[in-house]
FIGU-933422 format. One record per residue (C-alpha): residue number from 1; x, z negated, y. Coordinates in pm, 1 decimal. Last residue first. Layout:
% residues N
+------+----------+----------+----------+
! nuza !       c1 !       c3 !       c2 !
+------+----------+----------+----------+
!  NUM !        X !        Z !        Y !
...
+------+----------+----------+----------+
//
This chain:
% residues 289
+------+----------+----------+----------+
! nuza !       c1 !       c3 !       c2 !
+------+----------+----------+----------+
!  289 ! -27517.9 !  18020.2 !   2545.0 !
!  288 ! -27557.1 !  18150.7 !   2176.6 !
!  287 ! -27837.6 !  18158.7 !   1970.9 !
!  286 ! -27890.8 !  18577.3 !   1982.4 !
!  285 ! -28149.5 !  18671.8 !   1726.5 !
!  284 ! -28276.5 !  19013.4 !   1871.8 !
!  283 ! -28584.9 !  18839.1 !   2080.4 !
!  282 ! -28345.0 !  18573.2 !   2203.9 !
!  281 ! -28129.1 !  18876.3 !   2349.7 !
!  280 ! -28412.1 !  19066.9 !   2507.8 !
!  279 ! -28540.2 !  18700.0 !   2644.3 !
!  278 ! -28165.1 !  18622.4 !   2808.4 !
!  277 ! -28139.8 !  18977.7 !   2963.3 !
!  276 ! -28402.7 !  18899.5 !   3211.3 !
!  275 ! -28152.6 !  18678.3 !   3362.9 !
!  274 ! -27893.9 !  18912.2 !   3486.4 !
!  273 ! -28020.5 !  19286.1 !   3399.8 !
!  272 ! -28221.6 !  19455.0 !   3108.9 !
!  271 ! -28197.0 !  19663.1 !   2783.1 !
!  270 ! -27927.4 !  19886.4 !   2973.0 !
!  269 ! -27957.8 !  20267.5 !   2941.9 !
!  268 ! -27860.8 !  20403.3 !   2621.0 !
!  267 ! -27504.6 !  20621.8 !   2608.0 !
!  266 ! -27561.3 !  20813.0 !   2264.6 !
!  265 ! -27228.5 !  20843.3 !   2079.5 !
!  264 ! -27107.4 !  21178.8 !   1889.7 !
!  263 ! -26848.1 !  21197.2 !   1687.2 !
!  262 ! -26482.3 !  21332.1 !   1631.3 !
!  261 ! -26184.6 !  21165.8 !   1418.4 !
!  260 ! -25846.2 !  21304.1 !   1511.1 !
!  259 ! -25613.2 !  21183.1 !   1235.5 !
!  258 ! -25303.2 !  21024.5 !   1158.0 !
!  257 ! -25307.7 !  20849.5 !    785.6 !
!  256 ! -24976.6 !  20795.8 !    734.1 !
!  255 ! -24953.4 !  20427.6 !    748.3 !
!  254 ! -25306.2 !  20404.5 !    563.8 !
!  253 ! -25677.6 !  20423.6 !    623.1 !
!  252 ! -25908.7 !  20723.4 !    714.5 !
!  251 ! -26092.2 !  20655.0 !   1067.4 !
!  250 ! -26449.8 !  20567.6 !   1057.4 !
!  249 ! -26731.4 !  20703.7 !   1262.0 !
!  248 ! -27088.1 !  20642.4 !   1404.3 !
!  247 ! -27158.3 !  20304.9 !   1216.1 !
!  246 ! -27474.9 !  20183.5 !   1318.3 !
!  245 ! -27542.2 !  19840.0 !   1448.5 !
!  244 ! -27849.8 !  19931.2 !   1661.8 !
!  243 ! -27681.6 !  20096.6 !   1906.5 !
!  242 ! -27320.1 !  20273.0 !   1792.4 !
!  241 ! -27048.9 !  20144.2 !   1599.4 !
!  240 ! -26694.6 !  20312.5 !   1597.5 !
!  239 ! -26426.3 !  20227.7 !   1385.7 !
!  238 ! -26043.9 !  20297.5 !   1306.0 !
!  237 ! -25922.1 !  20296.9 !    970.0 !
!  236 ! -25583.2 !  20309.3 !   1118.7 !
!  235 ! -25326.8 !  20116.5 !    915.9 !
!  234 ! -25068.3 !  19974.7 !   1084.6 !
!  233 ! -24782.0 !  19878.3 !    839.6 !
!  232 ! -24604.4 !  19529.8 !    801.2 !
!  231 ! -24243.2 !  19521.5 !    785.4 !
!  230 ! -24166.1 !  19377.7 !   1100.1 !
!  229 ! -24439.8 !  19177.9 !   1229.2 !
!  228 ! -24226.8 !  18914.4 !   1462.9 !
!  227 ! -24047.3 !  19191.5 !   1596.5 !
!  226 ! -23921.5 !  19542.0 !   1453.3 !
!  225 ! -24035.9 !  19817.4 !   1248.2 !
!  224 ! -24384.7 !  19809.3 !   1223.0 !
!  223 ! -24452.5 !  20114.7 !   1024.0 !
!  222 ! -24723.2 !  20394.8 !   1079.8 !
!  221 ! -25047.0 !  20430.4 !   1181.1 !
!  220 ! -25219.0 !  20348.7 !   1510.1 !
!  219 ! -25587.2 !  20193.9 !   1561.4 !
!  218 ! -25891.8 !  20314.6 !   1777.8 !
!  217 ! -26185.1 !  20090.1 !   1803.3 !
!  216 ! -26466.2 !  20239.6 !   1962.0 !
!  215 ! -26817.8 !  19990.2 !   2031.5 !
!  214 ! -27129.7 !  20166.3 !   2144.5 !
!  213 ! -27388.1 !  19971.8 !   2319.4 !
!  212 ! -27734.8 !  19855.2 !   2241.3 !
!  211 ! -27674.6 !  19546.6 !   2372.8 !
!  210 ! -27758.1 !  19299.1 !   2054.1 !
!  209 ! -27691.5 !  19537.4 !   1807.2 !
!  208 ! -27402.1 !  19716.9 !   1943.1 !
!  207 ! -27248.2 !  19365.8 !   2063.7 !
!  206 ! -27310.3 !  19232.0 !   1709.0 !
!  205 ! -27183.1 !  19534.1 !   1492.7 !
!  204 ! -26829.2 !  19554.0 !   1651.8 !
!  203 ! -26788.9 !  19211.2 !   1568.2 !
!  202 ! -26917.8 !  19205.4 !   1216.5 !
!  201 ! -26772.6 !  19582.0 !   1148.5 !
!  200 ! -26388.4 !  19448.5 !   1312.3 !
!  199 ! -26383.2 !  19182.3 !   1087.6 !
!  198 ! -26499.3 !  19354.9 !    768.4 !
!  197 ! -26222.9 !  19641.5 !    848.2 !
!  196 ! -26025.5 !  19675.3 !    526.3 !
!  195 ! -26145.9 !  19768.8 !    215.7 !
!  194 ! -26054.0 !  19452.7 !    -24.9 !
!  193 ! -25961.0 !  19580.1 !   -395.7 !
!  192 ! -25920.8 !  19905.4 !   -293.5 !
!  191 ! -25740.9 !  19823.2 !     16.1 !
!  190 ! -25484.0 !  19660.6 !   -200.8 !
!  189 ! -25243.0 !  19520.9 !     71.1 !
!  188 ! -24829.4 !  19560.7 !    -40.6 !
!  187 ! -24675.8 !  19647.7 !    317.4 !
!  186 ! -24861.7 !  19326.9 !    494.1 !
!  185 ! -25159.3 !  19490.6 !    709.9 !
!  184 ! -25164.8 !  19574.1 !   1065.3 !
!  183 ! -25459.3 !  19690.7 !   1285.7 !
!  182 ! -25288.2 !  19775.6 !   1653.0 !
!  181 ! -25578.1 !  19855.0 !   1887.2 !
!  180 ! -25732.1 !  20058.2 !   2195.7 !
!  179 ! -26086.0 !  19910.6 !   2250.9 !
!  178 ! -26317.9 !  20122.7 !   2415.2 !
!  177 ! -26689.4 !  19949.5 !   2524.8 !
!  176 ! -26902.9 !  20240.6 !   2622.6 !
!  175 ! -27253.4 !  20140.4 !   2745.7 !
!  174 ! -27069.7 !  19856.6 !   2976.0 !
!  173 ! -27331.9 !  19723.3 !   3211.8 !
!  172 ! -27176.0 !  19399.9 !   3349.0 !
!  171 ! -27358.7 !  19230.1 !   3098.0 !
!  170 ! -27203.1 !  19401.2 !   2841.6 !
!  169 ! -26865.5 !  19300.8 !   2951.3 !
!  168 ! -26948.6 !  18960.7 !   2939.8 !
!  167 ! -27082.2 !  18978.8 !   2571.7 !
!  166 ! -26784.0 !  19157.8 !   2522.5 !
!  165 ! -26541.5 !  18901.4 !   2637.9 !
!  164 ! -26773.9 !  18588.7 !   2488.1 !
!  163 ! -26699.6 !  18800.4 !   2161.8 !
!  162 ! -26377.9 !  18555.7 !   2124.0 !
!  161 ! -26409.4 !  18424.3 !   1746.2 !
!  160 ! -26554.9 !  18745.0 !   1601.9 !
!  159 ! -26232.8 !  18915.6 !   1719.7 !
!  158 ! -26299.9 !  19166.2 !   1998.0 !
!  157 ! -26025.2 !  19031.1 !   2227.8 !
!  156 ! -25825.6 !  19092.5 !   1911.9 !
!  155 ! -25788.3 !  19482.9 !   1976.0 !
!  154 ! -25792.5 !  19551.7 !   2339.9 !
!  153 ! -26102.7 !  19553.3 !   2581.4 !
!  152 ! -26163.1 !  19834.3 !   2811.0 !
!  151 ! -26514.8 !  19922.9 !   2970.6 !
!  150 ! -26727.0 !  20217.6 !   3025.8 !
!  149 ! -27045.3 !  20262.1 !   3222.0 !
!  148 ! -27169.4 !  20596.9 !   3140.1 !
!  147 ! -27067.1 !  20973.9 !   3115.5 !
!  146 ! -27142.2 !  21038.2 !   3490.2 !
!  145 ! -26894.3 !  20724.9 !   3511.6 !
!  144 ! -26950.4 !  20353.8 !   3647.2 !
!  143 ! -26597.7 !  20137.7 !   3539.9 !
!  142 ! -26614.6 !  19824.6 !   3439.1 !
!  141 ! -26406.0 !  19487.6 !   3454.2 !
!  140 ! -26259.4 !  19200.5 !   3325.5 !
!  139 ! -26004.3 !  18945.4 !   3470.0 !
!  138 ! -25709.1 !  18736.2 !   3360.5 !
!  137 ! -25482.7 !  18870.2 !   3133.6 !
!  136 ! -25221.3 !  18686.5 !   2936.6 !
!  135 ! -24823.7 !  18736.5 !   2942.0 !
!  134 ! -24688.0 !  18934.1 !   2624.3 !
!  133 ! -24310.1 !  18871.1 !   2468.9 !
!  132 ! -24360.3 !  18476.2 !   2380.8 !
!  131 ! -24720.2 !  18520.8 !   2349.6 !
!  130 ! -24698.6 !  18728.3 !   2081.4 !
!  129 ! -24725.8 !  18538.7 !   1762.6 !
!  128 ! -25002.6 !  18355.4 !   1949.5 !
!  127 ! -25220.6 !  18651.7 !   1912.1 !
!  126 ! -25348.3 !  18783.4 !   2261.7 !
!  125 ! -25717.5 !  18722.8 !   2345.7 !
!  124 ! -25662.5 !  18839.8 !   2701.2 !
!  123 ! -25546.2 !  19184.7 !   2682.4 !
!  122 ! -25473.9 !  19332.9 !   3047.2 !
!  121 ! -25716.7 !  19569.3 !   3144.5 !
!  120 ! -25688.8 !  19881.5 !   3386.8 !
!  119 ! -25973.1 !  20088.7 !   3510.1 !
!  118 ! -26067.3 !  20391.2 !   3667.8 !
!  117 ! -25704.4 !  20524.7 !   3675.5 !
!  116 ! -25700.8 !  20874.5 !   3815.7 !
!  115 ! -25624.9 !  21196.6 !   3596.6 !
!  114 ! -25933.8 !  21414.0 !   3753.6 !
!  113 ! -26066.0 !  21392.4 !   3380.3 !
!  112 ! -26074.2 !  21028.9 !   3461.7 !
!  111 ! -25838.6 !  20767.8 !   3306.5 !
!  110 ! -25919.4 !  20447.2 !   3158.4 !
!  109 ! -25595.5 !  20245.0 !   3129.5 !
!  108 ! -25488.7 !  19964.8 !   2857.4 !
!  107 ! -25243.0 !  19669.3 !   2890.1 !
!  106 ! -25043.6 !  19444.8 !   2648.1 !
!  105 ! -24832.9 !  19274.1 !   2941.3 !
!  104 ! -24486.9 !  19206.2 !   3055.3 !
!  103 ! -24405.9 !  18970.9 !   3338.6 !
!  102 ! -24054.6 !  18952.5 !   3524.4 !
!  101 ! -24184.3 !  19157.4 !   3775.5 !
!  100 ! -24501.7 !  19371.7 !   3640.0 !
!   99 ! -24411.8 !  19553.3 !   3325.3 !
!   98 ! -24692.1 !  19716.1 !   3150.8 !
!   97 ! -24694.3 !  19850.4 !   2773.8 !
!   96 ! -24975.3 !  20066.9 !   2708.9 !
!   95 ! -25298.7 !  20119.5 !   2576.4 !
!   94 ! -25532.9 !  20449.7 !   2615.7 !
!   93 ! -25833.5 !  20529.9 !   2729.6 !
!   92 ! -25891.9 !  20894.5 !   2811.0 !
!   91 ! -26171.3 !  21068.9 !   2977.6 !
!   90 ! -26152.6 !  21438.8 !   2957.2 !
!   89 ! -26092.2 !  21775.8 !   3186.8 !
!   88 ! -25761.7 !  21875.1 !   2925.9 !
!   87 ! -25532.8 !  21919.4 !   3231.4 !
!   86 ! -25708.1 !  21609.1 !   3448.2 !
!   85 ! -25661.3 !  21404.9 !   3078.8 !
!   84 ! -25288.1 !  21522.5 !   3014.0 !
!   83 ! -25187.5 !  21450.0 !   3379.6 !
!   82 ! -25369.3 !  21110.3 !   3353.1 !
!   81 ! -25149.2 !  21055.8 !   3041.1 !
!   80 ! -24825.3 !  21144.3 !   3231.0 !
!   79 ! -24931.7 !  20925.3 !   3489.8 !
!   78 ! -25004.9 !  20650.9 !   3329.4 !
!   77 ! -24641.3 !  20675.9 !   3160.4 !
!   76 ! -24454.9 !  20751.0 !   3538.2 !
!   75 ! -24598.1 !  20456.8 !   3680.9 !
!   74 ! -24945.9 !  20329.0 !   3747.2 !
!   73 ! -24889.8 !  20079.8 !   3580.3 !
!   72 ! -24542.0 !  19950.1 !   3593.8 !
!   71 ! -24323.7 !  20001.1 !   3307.1 !
!   70 ! -24237.7 !  19821.7 !   2950.1 !
!   69 ! -23879.8 !  19948.8 !   2822.9 !
!   68 ! -23677.5 !  19634.9 !   2842.6 !
!   67 ! -23867.1 !  19362.8 !   2767.3 !
!   66 ! -24053.8 !  19600.0 !   2535.3 !
!   65 ! -23798.0 !  19677.2 !   2298.2 !
!   64 ! -23920.0 !  19377.8 !   2134.1 !
!   63 ! -24147.7 !  19555.5 !   1934.1 !
!   62 ! -24506.0 !  19317.7 !   1937.0 !
!   61 ! -24728.8 !  19618.0 !   1956.8 !
!   60 ! -24540.2 !  19968.4 !   1962.8 !
!   59 ! -24352.7 !  20096.8 !   2256.7 !
!   58 ! -24613.2 !  20400.4 !   2391.0 !
!   57 ! -24846.1 !  20366.0 !   2220.9 !
!   56 ! -24904.9 !  19984.7 !   2323.3 !
!   55 ! -25270.8 !  19975.3 !   2158.4 !
!   54 ! -25404.9 !  20333.2 !   2042.2 !
!   53 ! -25630.5 !  20633.5 !   2169.9 !
!   52 ! -25966.8 !  20662.4 !   2267.7 !
!   51 ! -26057.6 !  21036.8 !   2413.6 !
!   50 ! -26369.4 !  21108.3 !   2592.1 !
!   49 ! -26560.0 !  21414.5 !   2658.8 !
!   48 ! -26441.5 !  21567.4 !   2369.9 !
!   47 ! -26523.0 !  21945.5 !   2281.9 !
!   46 ! -26286.9 !  21990.3 !   2008.5 !
!   45 ! -26033.4 !  22189.0 !   2227.7 !
!   44 ! -26036.0 !  21876.1 !   2430.0 !
!   43 ! -25946.7 !  21650.1 !   2161.5 !
!   42 ! -25683.7 !  21867.9 !   2053.9 !
!   41 ! -25538.3 !  21838.9 !   2408.6 !
!   40 ! -25562.0 !  21458.9 !   2406.5 !
!   39 ! -25384.8 !  21440.4 !   2072.1 !
!   38 ! -25114.5 !  21631.2 !   2184.3 !
!   37 ! -25066.5 !  21419.9 !   2485.3 !
!   36 ! -25046.3 !  21136.5 !   2251.9 !
!   35 ! -24807.9 !  21294.0 !   2064.9 !
!   34 ! -24572.7 !  21328.0 !   2354.0 !
!   33 ! -24596.8 !  20969.8 !   2416.2 !
!   32 ! -24474.6 !  20840.5 !   2090.7 !
!   31 ! -24184.8 !  21071.5 !   2131.8 !
!   30 ! -24117.1 !  20954.2 !   2519.0 !
!   29 ! -24182.8 !  20595.9 !   2439.1 !
!   28 ! -23967.0 !  20530.5 !   2112.3 !
!   27 ! -23927.4 !  20172.5 !   2061.2 !
!   26 ! -24174.6 !  20128.2 !   1788.0 !
!   25 ! -24327.8 !  20415.4 !   1622.6 !
!   24 ! -24670.9 !  20521.1 !   1671.2 !
!   23 ! -24825.1 !  20771.3 !   1458.6 !
!   22 ! -25200.8 !  20874.5 !   1585.8 !
!   21 ! -25545.1 !  20769.0 !   1530.3 !
!   20 ! -25691.4 !  20935.8 !   1807.8 !
!   19 ! -26045.2 !  20854.6 !   1819.0 !
!   18 ! -26224.3 !  21166.4 !   1974.7 !
!   17 ! -26570.7 !  21065.7 !   2162.6 !
!   16 ! -26882.5 !  21335.4 !   2213.0 !
!   15 ! -27104.7 !  21223.5 !   2453.6 !
!   14 ! -27484.1 !  21167.6 !   2463.7 !
!   13 ! -27683.9 !  21077.8 !   2763.1 !
!   12 ! -28034.0 !  20863.7 !   2652.2 !
!   11 ! -28039.4 !  20776.7 !   3027.9 !
!   10 ! -27847.7 !  20965.8 !   3267.2 !
!    9 ! -27510.0 !  20805.5 !   3411.6 !
!    8 ! -27505.1 !  20761.4 !   3757.5 !
!    7 ! -27314.8 !  20972.3 !   4037.7 !
!    6 ! -27062.9 !  20899.2 !   4332.0 !
!    5 ! -26849.3 !  20697.3 !   4063.5 !
!    4 ! -26776.5 !  20291.7 !   4115.4 !
!    3 ! -26482.0 !  20084.6 !   4001.3 !
!    2 ! -26447.7 !  19733.1 !   3935.8 !
!    1 ! -26124.4 !  19560.3 !   3874.5 !
+------+----------+----------+----------+
//
């Protein structure tokens, strides 16, 4: 899906971004959506232009209730978040569990300050343990907005081993790559001995360094109470990396570490288009195809 706006982003624009590191309780969509609306409102109150929320924030990632509780997009849940975006006057990127016929998707939406759906993305690089629950997405897209060209990817779509997806989105013009996520560890994980997040920092830095874009990944917090990863904990540690590979913001770590992390991001114009990008990427050390 590709959408356009009537006005283009201005070179070197700065935007204020809120990372909504919220609690998600599996199988409790009404409760979770109420928290999401509260985060959107608080972020607007702190001057945010854009709010990024976690993966599958309605039902919880891999919660088996998704088979019964997933809803269409557009639908009641996307409309609820759209209403909050409109009331608050902000862009919102949020992960939702989507039903289409008999299939369930791990999806995300980008909502405009008018509450419209600008983008819908279905996760492509889904973990093998979730293949019996979620179907696989089959397309990528960008949305041109007055604050910059934005794209959606979901969590493992940004694994270092699947960065082809991010490269494609950057080549399509993405300046803000927004990634609703659910970062989980074993309950006994020792964050002091091995600080969480090296994998994401590696992947985000590579894309940000090569293309001068900003990558924002936002994870929920809270226990995973059912499904294949029951007993693990989502631990936040949300991360934003900007042009040059600079870490712009990071959320606190922990299964109770709810937070709204606000930062400024510079939206730079594309370095080049089409085949002209090859020379730029080569000069920056890229050796891929």
